[in-house]
PAMAR-636232 format. One record per residue: residue number from 0; x, y, z of N, C-alpha, C in turn. Coordinates in steps of 0.02 Angstrom, whole numbers, plus 50000, padded with zeros to 5 digits. Layout:
BEGIN
 resi   n.u   n.v   n.w  ca.u  ca.v  ca.w   c.u   c.v   c.w
  NUM     X     Y     Z     X     Y     Z     X     Y     Z
...
end
This chain:
BEGIN
 resi   n.u   n.v   n.w  ca.u  ca.v  ca.w   c.u   c.v   c.w
    0 52029 49289 50935 51968 49255 50916 51943 49209 50970
    1 51964 49222 51034 51947 49176 51088 51872 49169 51096
    2 51837 49225 51084 51764 49224 51095 51730 49175 51047
    3 51758 49168 50986 51728 49125 50936 51746 49053 50947
    4 51809 49038 50967 51831 48969 50973 51798 48934 51032
    5 51777 48969 51082 51744 48937 51139 51673 48917 51123
    6 51645 48943 51069 51575 48928 51052 51526 48974 51086
    7 51550 49017 51131 51505 49063 51166 51486 49119 51119
    8 51427 49145 51130 51403 49201 51089 51442 49264 51106
    9 51469 49299 51056 51507 49360 51070 51463 49411 51106
   10 51492 49445 51155 51455 49494 51193 51474 49565 51173
   11 51433 49612 51195 51448 49682 51181 51513 49702 51216
   12 51525 49673 51275 51588 49688 51310 51648 49666 51269
   13 51641 49608 51235 51696 49584 51193 51707 49630 51134
   14 51654 49656 51105 51659 49703 51050 51695 49766 51073
   15 51675 49791 51132 51707 49851 51159 51781 49841 51171
   16 51798 49782 51200 51868 49768 51213 51908 49763 51148
   17 51881 49729 51098 51916 49722 51035 51927 49790 51002
   18 51876 49834 51007 51881 49900 50975 51920 49950 51017
   19 51932 49934 51082 51969 49980 51125 51927 50039 51145
   20 51862 50028 51156 51817 50082 51176 51777 50058 51237
   21 51740 50104 51266 51698 50085 51323 51637 50047 51298
   22 51605 50012 51344 51545 49975 51326 51490 50024 51303
   23 51486 50082 51335 51435 50131 51316 51444 50155 51245
   24 51507 50166 51226 51521 50188 51157 51503 50133 51108
   25 51521 50071 51123 51505 50015 51079 51429 50008 51072
   26 51393 50018 51127 51320 50013 51126 51290 50066 51081
   27 51315 50128 51086 51288 50182 51045 51298 50167 50971
   28 51356 50140 50952 51369 50125 50882 51324 50068 50858
   29 51320 50015 50898 51280 49956 50878 51206 49974 50872
   30 51183 50018 50916 51112 50035 50916 51095 50097 50876
   31 51143 50121 50837 51128 50177 50792 51125 50244 50825
   32 51156 50251 50884 51155 50314 50919 51204 50364 50888
   33 51195 50427 50907 51238 50480 50881 51291 50499 50933
   34 51336 50543 50913 51384 50571 50959 51449 50531 50965
   35 51463 50485 50919 51525 50447 50920 51566 50467 50860
   36 51631 50482 50872 51675 50503 50818 51684 50448 50766
   37 51691 50469 50703 51694 50422 50647 51748 50368 50656
   38 51809 50384 50678 51860 50332 50686 51839 50277 50735
   39 51805 50298 50790 51782 50249 50839 51726 50207 50810
   40 51681 50238 50771 51627 50200 50739 51657 50146 50695
   41 51709 50163 50656 51740 50114 50612 51771 50057 50652
   42 51802 50073 50709 51833 50021 50750 51780 49973 50778
   43 51724 50001 50801 51672 49959 50830 51642 49915 50776
   44 51628 49943 50718 51600 49902 50664 51647 49848 50641
   45 51711 49862 50641 51760 49811 50623 51760 49755 50675
   46 51757 49774 50739 51755 49724 50792 51692 49681 50787
   47 51636 49712 50771 51573 49675 50763 51581 49623 50708
   48 51611 49643 50652 51620 49597 50596 51668 49541 50613
   49 51723 49558 50646 51773 49507 50663 51746 49455 50712
   50 51707 49478 50759 51682 49433 50811 51617 49398 50791
   51 51585 49424 50738 51520 49396 50720 51466 49413 50771
   52 51472 49472 50800 51424 49492 50852 51355 49507 50823
   53 51304 49480 50856 51235 49493 50838 51200 49523 50898
   54 51174 49585 50893 51143 49617 50951 51086 49576 50979
   55 51080 49575 51045 51024 49543 51078 50962 49587 51068
   56 50911 49559 51035 50853 49599 51017 50818 49629 51077
   57 50810 49589 51129 50775 49614 51188 50814 49672 51220
   58 50880 49663 51225 50921 49716 51255 50921 49778 51211
   59 50924 49767 51145 50924 49825 51100 50859 49862 51103
   60 50804 49825 51110 50738 49858 51115 50735 49901 51177
   61 50765 49879 51233 50765 49919 51294 50803 49984 51284
   62 50856 49981 51244 50897 50041 51233 50863 50088 51183
   63 50842 50060 51126 50817 50102 51072 50741 50114 51076
   64 50707 50072 51116 50634 50073 51119 50603 50061 51050
   65 50639 50023 51010 50615 50005 50943 50621 49929 50934
   66 50572 49900 50900 50573 49828 50886 50601 49812 50817
   67 50609 49864 50776 50630 49854 50706 50584 49806 50670
   68 50519 49814 50683 50468 49773 50650 50406 49816 50640
   69 50373 49806 50583 50313 49844 50566 50259 49796 50544
   70 50200 49805 50570 50143 49763 50551 50111 49791 50487
   71 50098 49747 50440 50060 49765 50380 49993 49730 50386
   72 49941 49770 50395 49874 49744 50409 49831 49756 50348
   73 49804 49702 50320 49762 49706 50260 49692 49683 50278
   74 49644 49727 50267 49575 49712 50288 49539 49671 50235
   75 49569 49616 50216 49540 49570 50167 49558 49498 50188
   76 49518 49450 50166 49535 49380 50181 49595 49356 50143
   77 49623 49300 50165 49685 49274 50136 49680 49262 50061
   78 49624 49235 50037 49620 49218 49966 49624 49281 49922
   79 49599 49338 49947 49604 49400 49908 49676 49425 49906
   80 49710 49420 49963 49778 49447 49968 49825 49410 49920
   81 49817 49345 49915 49864 49306 49875 49840 49295 49803
   82 49781 49318 49787 49756 49310 49718 49752 49377 49681
   83 49754 49432 49717 49749 49498 49686 49819 49527 49677
   84 49843 49536 49616 49911 49562 49605 49922 49632 49634
   85 49868 49671 49645 49876 49737 49675 49908 49731 49743
   86 49882 49685 49785 49910 49676 49852 49982 49652 49848
   87 49997 49608 49801 50065 49583 49794 50114 49638 49778
   88 50095 49684 49733 50139 49739 49715 50149 49787 49774
   89 50095 49801 49810 50101 49848 49865 50143 49819 49922
   90 50133 49756 49938 50172 49724 49990 50245 49719 49969
   91 50258 49707 49905 50327 49705 49881 50361 49772 49893
   92 50327 49827 49876 50356 49892 49888 50369 49905 49962
   93 50321 49886 50004 50329 49894 50076 50388 49854 50101
   94 50393 49791 50080 50446 49747 50103 50515 49773 50083
   95 50521 49797 50021 50586 49822 49999 50607 49885 50036
   96 50559 49928 50051 50576 49989 50087 50592 49974 50160
   97 50555 49927 50190 50570 49908 50260 50640 49877 50264
   98 50658 49836 50214 50725 49807 50213 50778 49861 50212
   99 50765 49914 50173 50813 49969 50169 50820 50004 50236
  100 50768 50000 50278 50770 50030 50345 50787 49979 50399
  101 50810 49920 50377 50830 49867 50423 50773 49849 50472
  102 50713 49844 50444 50655 49828 50484 50618 49769 50453
  103 50584 49731 50496 50550 49671 50473 50476 49684 50460
  104 50448 49646 50414 50377 49650 50398 50340 49593 50432
  105 50286 49610 50466 50241 49560 50496 50173 49568 50462
  106 50152 49517 50425 50091 49521 50386 50031 49494 50426
  107 49979 49535 50431 49918 49516 50465 49859 49529 50418
  108 49809 49485 50420 49750 49497 50379 49687 49477 50417
  109 49631 49499 50392 49567 49488 50425 49529 49433 50388
  110 49528 49374 50416 49492 49318 50386 49420 49315 50410
  111 49409 49336 50473 49343 49335 50502 49339 49389 50555
  112 49278 49407 50578 49273 49459 50630 49314 49444 50692
  113 49323 49380 50708 49362 49363 50767 49435 49382 50762
  114 49459 49394 50702 49528 49413 50693 49543 49482 50720
  115 49493 49524 50728 49504 49591 50755 49534 49587 50825
  116 49509 49541 50867 49535 49534 50935 49608 49511 50933
  117 49622 49463 50889 49691 49438 50883 49738 49494 50862
  118 49718 49533 50813 49760 49587 50788 49768 49641 50842
  119 49714 49655 50879 49718 49705 50932 49768 49684 50985
  120 49766 49620 51005 49813 49596 51056 49884 49602 51031
  121 49895 49584 50969 49963 49586 50942 49990 49657 50937
  122 49950 49701 50909 49973 49771 50900 49982 49805 50967
  123 49940 49789 51016 49946 49821 51081 49997 49789 51126
  124 50028 49733 51102 50075 49696 51144 50147 49720 51139
  125 50159 49773 51103 50228 49800 51099 50273 49760 51054
  126 50245 49724 51005 50287 49683 50961 50313 49721 50901
  127 50279 49776 50882 50298 49813 50822 50303 49887 50838
  128 50340 49923 50796 50348 49995 50806 50289 50035 50778
  129 50257 50008 50727 50202 50043 50696 50165 49996 50650
  130 50116 50023 50616 50074 49982 50571 50061 50018 50506
  131 50055 49979 50453 50033 50002 50388 49970 49963 50373
  132 49916 49997 50358 49852 49962 50347 49820 49987 50283
  133 49793 49940 50243 49758 49962 50183 49701 49915 50167
  134 49661 49938 50119 49599 49905 50098 49546 49906 50152
  135 49548 49959 50194 49497 49965 50245 49430 49984 50214
  136 49377 49958 50243 49309 49973 50221 49278 50022 50271
  137 49231 50062 50248 49198 50110 50292 49166 50074 50350
  138 49172 50104 50409 49145 50076 50471 49179 50010 50489
  139 49238 49998 50462 49274 49937 50477 49297 49938 50550
  140 49285 49883 50585 49306 49879 50656 49382 49883 50662
  141 49418 49865 50608 49490 49867 50610 49516 49937 50624
  142 49481 49987 50599 49502 50057 50611 49503 50072 50686
  143 49452 50049 50722 49450 50059 50794 49506 50021 50828
  144 49522 49962 50802 49578 49922 50830 49643 49961 50822
  145 49654 49991 50765 49716 50028 50753 49721 50089 50800
  146 49664 50122 50811 49666 50180 50856 49679 50159 50928
  147 49648 50104 50949 49658 50081 51018 49730 50058 51031
  148 49763 50033 50979 49831 50008 50987 49880 50064 51005
  149 49862 50126 50986 49903 50185 51002 49975 50178 50978
  150 49982 50152 50917 50048 50149 50886 50045 50190 50821
  151 50101 50218 50799 50100 50256 50737 50074 50213 50680
  152 50028 50241 50641 49995 50204 50587 49990 50247 50525
  153 50003 50218 50468 49993 50251 50404 49946 50207 50363
  154 49896 50238 50332 49847 50201 50293 49864 50203 50219
  155 49849 50150 50185 49852 50148 50112 49781 50161 50086
  156 49769 50221 50063 49702 50239 50040 49673 50293 50085
  157 49637 50339 50054 49606 50394 50091 49553 50367 50138
  158 49557 50383 50202 49508 50357 50250 49442 50396 50246
  159 49388 50364 50263 49324 50398 50269 49317 50426 50339
  160 49266 50465 50350 49253 50492 50417 49244 50436 50467
  161 49214 50380 50445 49203 50324 50490 49267 50290 50512
  162 49318 50294 50470 49382 50262 50487 49426 50309 50528
  163 49425 50372 50511 49466 50421 50547 49503 50466 50500
  164 49475 50523 50483 49505 50567 50433 49571 50597 50454
  165 49589 50592 50519 49650 50622 50543 49711 50577 50535
  166 49701 50516 50513 49757 50470 50505 49797 50487 50442
  167 49864 50486 50447 49905 50498 50387 49894 50441 50337
  168 49896 50457 50273 49884 50406 50223 49920 50422 50158
  169 49926 50371 50116 49955 50377 50050 49903 50349 50001
  170 49889 50386 49948 49841 50364 49899 49858 50396 49832
  171 49826 50373 49779 49834 50407 49715 49773 50452 49704
  172 49777 50493 49654 49722 50538 49638 49669 50498 49600
  173 49630 50459 49637 49581 50415 49607 49529 50453 49565
  174 49506 50508 49592 49454 50546 49557 49481 50576 49492
  175 49540 50607 49497 49569 50637 49437 49587 50585 49384
  176 49613 50528 49405 49630 50475 49358 49569 50448 49323
  177 49514 50439 49361 49452 50415 49331 49424 50466 49281
  178 49428 50529 49300 49404 50581 49255 49441 50580 49188
  179 49507 50571 49191 49547 50569 49130 49530 50507 49089
  180 49517 50451 49123 49500 50389 49087 49435 50398 49048
  181 49385 50428 49079 49321 50437 49045 49328 50487 48988
  182 49366 50540 48999 49376 50589 48946 49411 50558 48886
  183 49456 50511 48898 49489 50476 48843 49437 50439 48801
  184 49390 50405 48835 49338 50368 48799 49294 50415 48758
  185 49277 50471 48789 49235 50520 48754 49272 50549 48694
  186 49336 50564 48704 49375 50595 48650 49383 50548 48590
  187 49383 50482 48603 49389 50435 48547 49322 50421 48514
  188 49269 50454 48537 49205 50449 48503 49152 50408 48538
  189 49165 50384 48598 49114 50344 48634 49057 50390 48655
  190 48995 50368 48642 48937 50408 48659 48899 50382 48720
  191 48907 50317 48734 48872 50286 48791 48923 50252 48834
  192 48950 50288 48883 49005 50263 48925 48978 50237 48991
  193 48991 50174 49005 48969 50142 49067 49027 50140 49117
  194 49009 50128 49180 49059 50122 49233 49047 50059 49272
  195 49099 50019 49279 49097 49960 49323 49129 49982 49389
  196 49087 49997 49438 49110 50027 49501 49133 49973 49550
  197 49178 49993 49594 49202 49948 49646 49159 49951 49708
  198 49182 49923 49765 49142 49921 49826 49122 49990 49850
  199 49060 49998 49868 49034 50064 49886 49062 50088 49953
  200 49090 50043 49994 49115 50062 50060 49190 50073 50061
  201 49221 50083 50002 49292 50099 49999 49301 50164 49960
  202 49343 50208 49987 49349 50274 49958 49380 50273 49888
  203 49423 50225 49874 49453 50223 49807 49398 50212 49755
  204 49352 50167 49769 49297 50154 49722 49250 50214 49719
  205 49236 50244 49776 49191 50303 49776 49221 50361 49738
  206 49287 50372 49747 49320 50427 49712 49322 50415 49636
  207 49333 50353 49616 49334 50338 49544 49264 50346 49514
  208 49213 50328 49552 49145 50339 49528 49130 50414 49521
  209 49155 50453 49569 49146 50526 49565 49182 50554 49503
  210 49241 50529 49488 49277 50552 49429 49238 50536 49365
  211 49207 50478 49363 49165 50459 49306 49108 50509 49298
  212 49076 50527 49352 49021 50575 49349 49046 50645 49331
  213 49105 50663 49357 49133 50728 49339 49140 50736 49264
  214 49163 50683 49231 49177 50687 49160 49113 50688 49118
  215 49060 50657 49143 48999 50652 49103 48943 50698 49125
  216 48951 50729 49183 48899 50774 49207 48845 50737 49246
  217 48796 50711 49211 48740 50677 49245 48724 50613 49206
  218 48766 50561 49212 48756 50500 49173 48694 50461 49196
  219 48668 50421 49153 48611 50378 49167 48632 50327 49221
  220 48597 50322 49277 48614 50272 49329 48615 50201 49302
  221 48577 50188 49248 48577 50121 49219 48643 50102 49187
  222 48687 50152 49179 48752 50139 49149 48805 50121 49201
  223 48786 50116 49264 48833 50100 49317 48818 50030 49344
  224 48868 49987 49341 48863 49920 49371 48910 49917 49431
  225 48897 49872 49477 48936 49869 49539 48969 49801 49548
  226 49031 49803 49573 49069 49743 49587 49111 49752 49650
  227 49159 49708 49659 49200 49710 49720 49275 49707 49705
  228 49295 49733 49647 49364 49735 49626 49391 49667 49603
  229 49349 49616 49596 49371 49551 49571 49352 49544 49498
  230 49387 49500 49462 49372 49488 49391 49302 49460 49383
  231 49282 49416 49430 49215 49385 49426 49161 49438 49431
  232 49170 49486 49476 49119 49538 49484 49118 49584 49424
  233 49176 49595 49393 49177 49636 49332 49140 49602 49275
  234 49148 49536 49268 49113 49499 49216 49038 49502 49228
  235 49018 49492 49290 48947 49493 49307 48916 49561 49293
  236 48950 49614 49315 48924 49681 49305 48921 49699 49231
  237 48971 49676 49192 48971 49690 49121 48913 49656 49086
  238 48899 49593 49104 48844 49557 49074 48777 49591 49090
  239 48769 49613 49153 48707 49646 49172 48699 49713 49136
  240 48754 49748 49127 48752 49812 49091 48731 49802 49018
  241 48759 49752 48985 48742 49740 48916 48669 49720 48908
  242 48643 49684 48959 48572 49666 48956 48528 49728 48962
  243 48549 49775 49004 48511 49837 49014 48520 49886 48958
  244 48584 49895 48938 48601 49946 48889 48646 49915 48835
  245 48618 49880 48787 48658 49850 48733 48694 49901 48690
  246 48677 49966 48699 48709 50018 48658 48774 50043 48688
  247 48796 50015 48742 48859 50036 48774 48916 50030 48724
  248 48956 50084 48716 49014 50081 48672 49079 50102 48706
  249 49075 50114 48771 49134 50131 48810 49125 50108 48882
  250 49178 50082 48912 49174 50057 48981 49236 50081 49020
  251 49223 50112 49077 49277 50127 49124 49268 50081 49184
  252 49315 50037 49195 49312 49990 49251 49353 50016 49309
  253 49329 50004 49370 49360 50032 49430 49430 50004 49443
  254 49446 49946 49417 49515 49920 49422 49528 49872 49365
  255 49590 49851 49359 49609 49808 49302 49577 49739 49306
  256 49569 49712 49366 49537 49647 49371 49465 49649 49345
  257 49427 49700 49365 49359 49706 49341 49358 49716 49265
  258 49407 49754 49240 49411 49764 49168 49425 49699 49132
  259 49467 49656 49161 49482 49592 49129 49420 49548 49125
  260 49378 49551 49178 49316 49513 49176 49269 49541 49123
  261 49268 49608 49116 49226 49639 49065 49248 49618 48995
  262 49313 49617 48982 49339 49597 48917 49317 49526 48899
  263 49316 49483 48948 49296 49414 48936 49223 49410 48913
  264 49181 49448 48947 49110 49448 48930 49098 49479 48861
  265 49133 49533 48847 49125 49565 48781 49145 49517 48726
  266 49199 49480 48736 49220 49431 48686 49168 49377 48678
  267 49140 49353 48733 49088 49301 48730 49025 49326 48694
  268 49012 49392 48699 48953 49420 48666 48967 49438 48592
  269 49027 49424 48570 49044 49439 48500 49060 49511 48486
  270 49076 49550 48538 49091 49621 48530 49167 49630 48528
  271 49190 49671 48481 49261 49684 48473 49283 49743 48516
  272 49344 49736 48544 49374 49790 48584 49438 49812 48548
  273 49445 49875 48530 49402 49932 48548 49352 49952 48493
  274 49347 49914 48438 49306 49936 48382 49233 49945 48402
  275 49205 49896 48440 49135 49901 48460 49126 49933 48529
  276 49168 49912 48574 49166 49939 48642 49237 49952 48665
  277 49253 50013 48684 49319 50030 48711 49319 50021 48786
  278 49374 49997 48814 49378 49982 48886 49441 50013 48915
  279 49433 50046 48972 49489 50074 49010 49485 50048 49082
  280 49541 50025 49109 49544 50002 49178 49578 50053 49223
  281 49598 50031 49282 49632 50075 49330 49681 50032 49370
  282 49743 50054 49377 49796 50025 49419 49859 50012 49378
  283 49851 49985 49317 49908 49963 49277 49948 49909 49313
  284 49914 49857 49333 49948 49797 49360 49974 49759 49300
  285 50040 49754 49294 50071 49726 49233 50046 49655 49218
  286 50038 49614 49270 50018 49545 49259 49947 49539 49232
  287 49909 49594 49234 49842 49594 49205 49841 49633 49140
  288 49862 49697 49143 49854 49742 49086 49892 49719 49024
  289 49949 49687 49034 49990 49667 48976 49970 49599 48949
  290 49926 49564 48984 49909 49496 48964 49837 49489 48940
  291 49800 49542 48943 49732 49539 48917 49734 49541 48841
  292 49679 49522 48810 49674 49523 48737 49614 49565 48717
  293 49626 49627 48692 49691 49659 48679 49722 49686 48743
  294 49786 49707 48741 49816 49738 48800 49774 49796 48826
  295 49767 49800 48891 49719 49846 48922 49746 49917 48925
  296 49706 49965 48903 49720 50035 48916 49699 50048 48989
  297 49742 50080 49027 49729 50085 49099 49760 50148 49128
  298 49735 50168 49185 49763 50224 49223 49821 50197 49265
  299 49879 50225 49257 49938 50199 49291 49949 50233 49358
  300 49955 50193 49409 49979 50217 49474 50037 50171 49494
  301 50087 50200 49526 50145 50161 49547 50129 50127 49613
  302 50101 50067 49609 50077 50032 49669 50136 50016 49715
  303 50189 49989 49687 50247 49974 49728 50277 50038 49757
  304 50278 50091 49718 50305 50154 49742 50264 50182 49799
  305 50198 50173 49797 50157 50198 49852 50168 50156 49915
  306 50182 50091 49907 50200 50051 49965 50264 50077 49998
  307 50313 50094 49956 50375 50124 49983 50361 50190 50018
  308 50317 50230 49988 50301 50295 50017 50268 50288 50085
  309 50226 50237 50092 50194 50224 50157 50247 50211 50211
  310 50298 50171 50193 50351 50156 50242 50390 50219 50260
  311 50406 50259 50210 50445 50320 50223 50406 50368 50268
  312 50342 50373 50257 50301 50416 50299 50298 50389 50370
  313 50290 50323 50377 50289 50294 50444 50356 50304 50480
  314 50411 50295 50444 50477 50304 50475 50487 50376 50497
  315 50459 50423 50459 50463 50493 50479 50425 50504 50544
  316 50366 50474 50549 50328 50479 50611 50368 50450 50669
  317 50396 50390 50659 50433 50356 50713 50494 50397 50734
  318 50531 50423 50685 50592 50460 50701 50577 50525 50736
  319 50525 50561 50713 50510 50626 50744 50480 50618 50813
  320 50436 50569 50820 50407 50558 50886 50458 50527 50933
  321 50500 50483 50906 50549 50450 50948 50601 50498 50974
  322 50615 50552 50936 50665 50600 50958 50636 50654 51004
  323 50571 50648 51017 50539 50698 51060 50517 50759 51022
  324 50525 50759 50956 50504 50816 50916 50428 50820 50913
  325 50400 50879 50908 50327 50884 50903 50302 50855 50837
  326 50240 50835 50838 50210 50809 50776 50208 50865 50724
  327 50220 50848 50661 50220 50900 50609 50151 50931 50599
  328 50152 50991 50574 50088 51024 50560 50051 50985 50505
  329 49984 50984 50508 49947 50950 50455 49963 50983 50388
  330 49974 50942 50338 49988 50969 50272 49974 50916 50219
  331 49974 50938 50158 49956 50894 50103 50008 50900 50049
  332 50030 50845 50022 50080 50847 49969 50057 50805 49910
  333 50085 50821 49852 50068 50783 49791 50133 50768 49756
  334 50146 50705 49743 50210 50685 49714 50196 50647 49649
  335 50225 50669 49595 50216 50634 49531 50259 50572 49531
  336 50228 50515 49520 50264 50452 49521 50279 50425 49452
  337 50235 50437 49404 50243 50405 49339 50226 50453 49282
  338 50258 50442 49227 50241 50476 49166 50195 50433 49125
  339 50150 50463 49087 50105 50422 49045 50143 50392 48986
  340 50123 50333 48964 50150 50304 48903 50095 50306 48852
  341 50106 50275 48796 50059 50280 48741 49990 50253 48759
  342 49986 50204 48802 49920 50176 48818 49906 50177 48893
  343 49944 50217 48930 49934 50219 49002 49925 50292 49024
  344 49869 50306 49055 49858 50372 49083 49898 50379 49147
  345 49902 50438 49173 49943 50450 49232 49900 50460 49294
  346 49927 50441 49351 49896 50457 49415 49951 50482 49460
  347 49932 50513 49516 49981 50542 49561 49971 50514 49631
  348 50027 50504 49665 50021 50485 49735 50006 50546 49777
  349 49963 50538 49825 49944 50592 49869 49956 50569 49941
  350 49999 50605 49978 50005 50586 50048 49979 50643 50091
  351 49945 50626 50143 49916 50676 50186 49935 50664 50258
  352 49944 50718 50294 49960 50714 50366 49908 50755 50402
end
């Protein structure tokens, strides 16, 4: 234990000596390399534990060409990130999966247009192995920043042509889920179904609006109100809809927050849910759907699971490119994440390469 009693930081050479192997062998084990026999791996790991050896990050990066860090870039201001439970669930899934891969999360967000330069410098500075980005808006400058950084990137949400349709992404079947939500309202007898749509420059909102139209054919444009995925915008859109069309008896909201705002307005107007007006949301964020009065019927997507899926897809890109393997052929997969419950419709995660 001489290395520990002197107070000096244990070195890789000390690990190699303790394990009775060469420095090169110790380095391969510590840095996750292949080609070392199992008994020697066990000896090196035992020596690492006994000595309390911690790899030098800079030296390890030179060997592995990996920083073991991933940037999570959210194209929303700070107040949205920490007030919207959707972002909290997705970041939780990302964080847990990165931890399983022994990688660190670096959180970046866009507070103002000037932040694009800051994020570009950071991503291009070699600090992270890749990036996960979500909540991008069409024609968002952040998309160009991600492309210029030339690092592996996976998007949360289907990108538009303006963002870059060739980028790998993870999303749920927004259009199909919306279609099922509206059909549920129609099947329960609703004759005048309105839609509280999300931001027009985000594909999730556009796809959910398309699903609403799919289910109804050619709905009256006066039955569509617009918001920005916040509860306040849902309340405002609901109030405007009731002023225009007091005969509304069904509402499909683009997300649970907007649905919660709609429920508040309906209660203030003296309308009962679901007796007078039935409401369906989208996302199944537990902290919203289970606490509304009445509990919200909603389209369920595994938000945390999709965060994990984003990390797995990014790690696949890093591992295949890092090993010199060619990029995989473009392909599309569909993975069922959740089963429906009595009041929750189902959605599916979709990842595309």
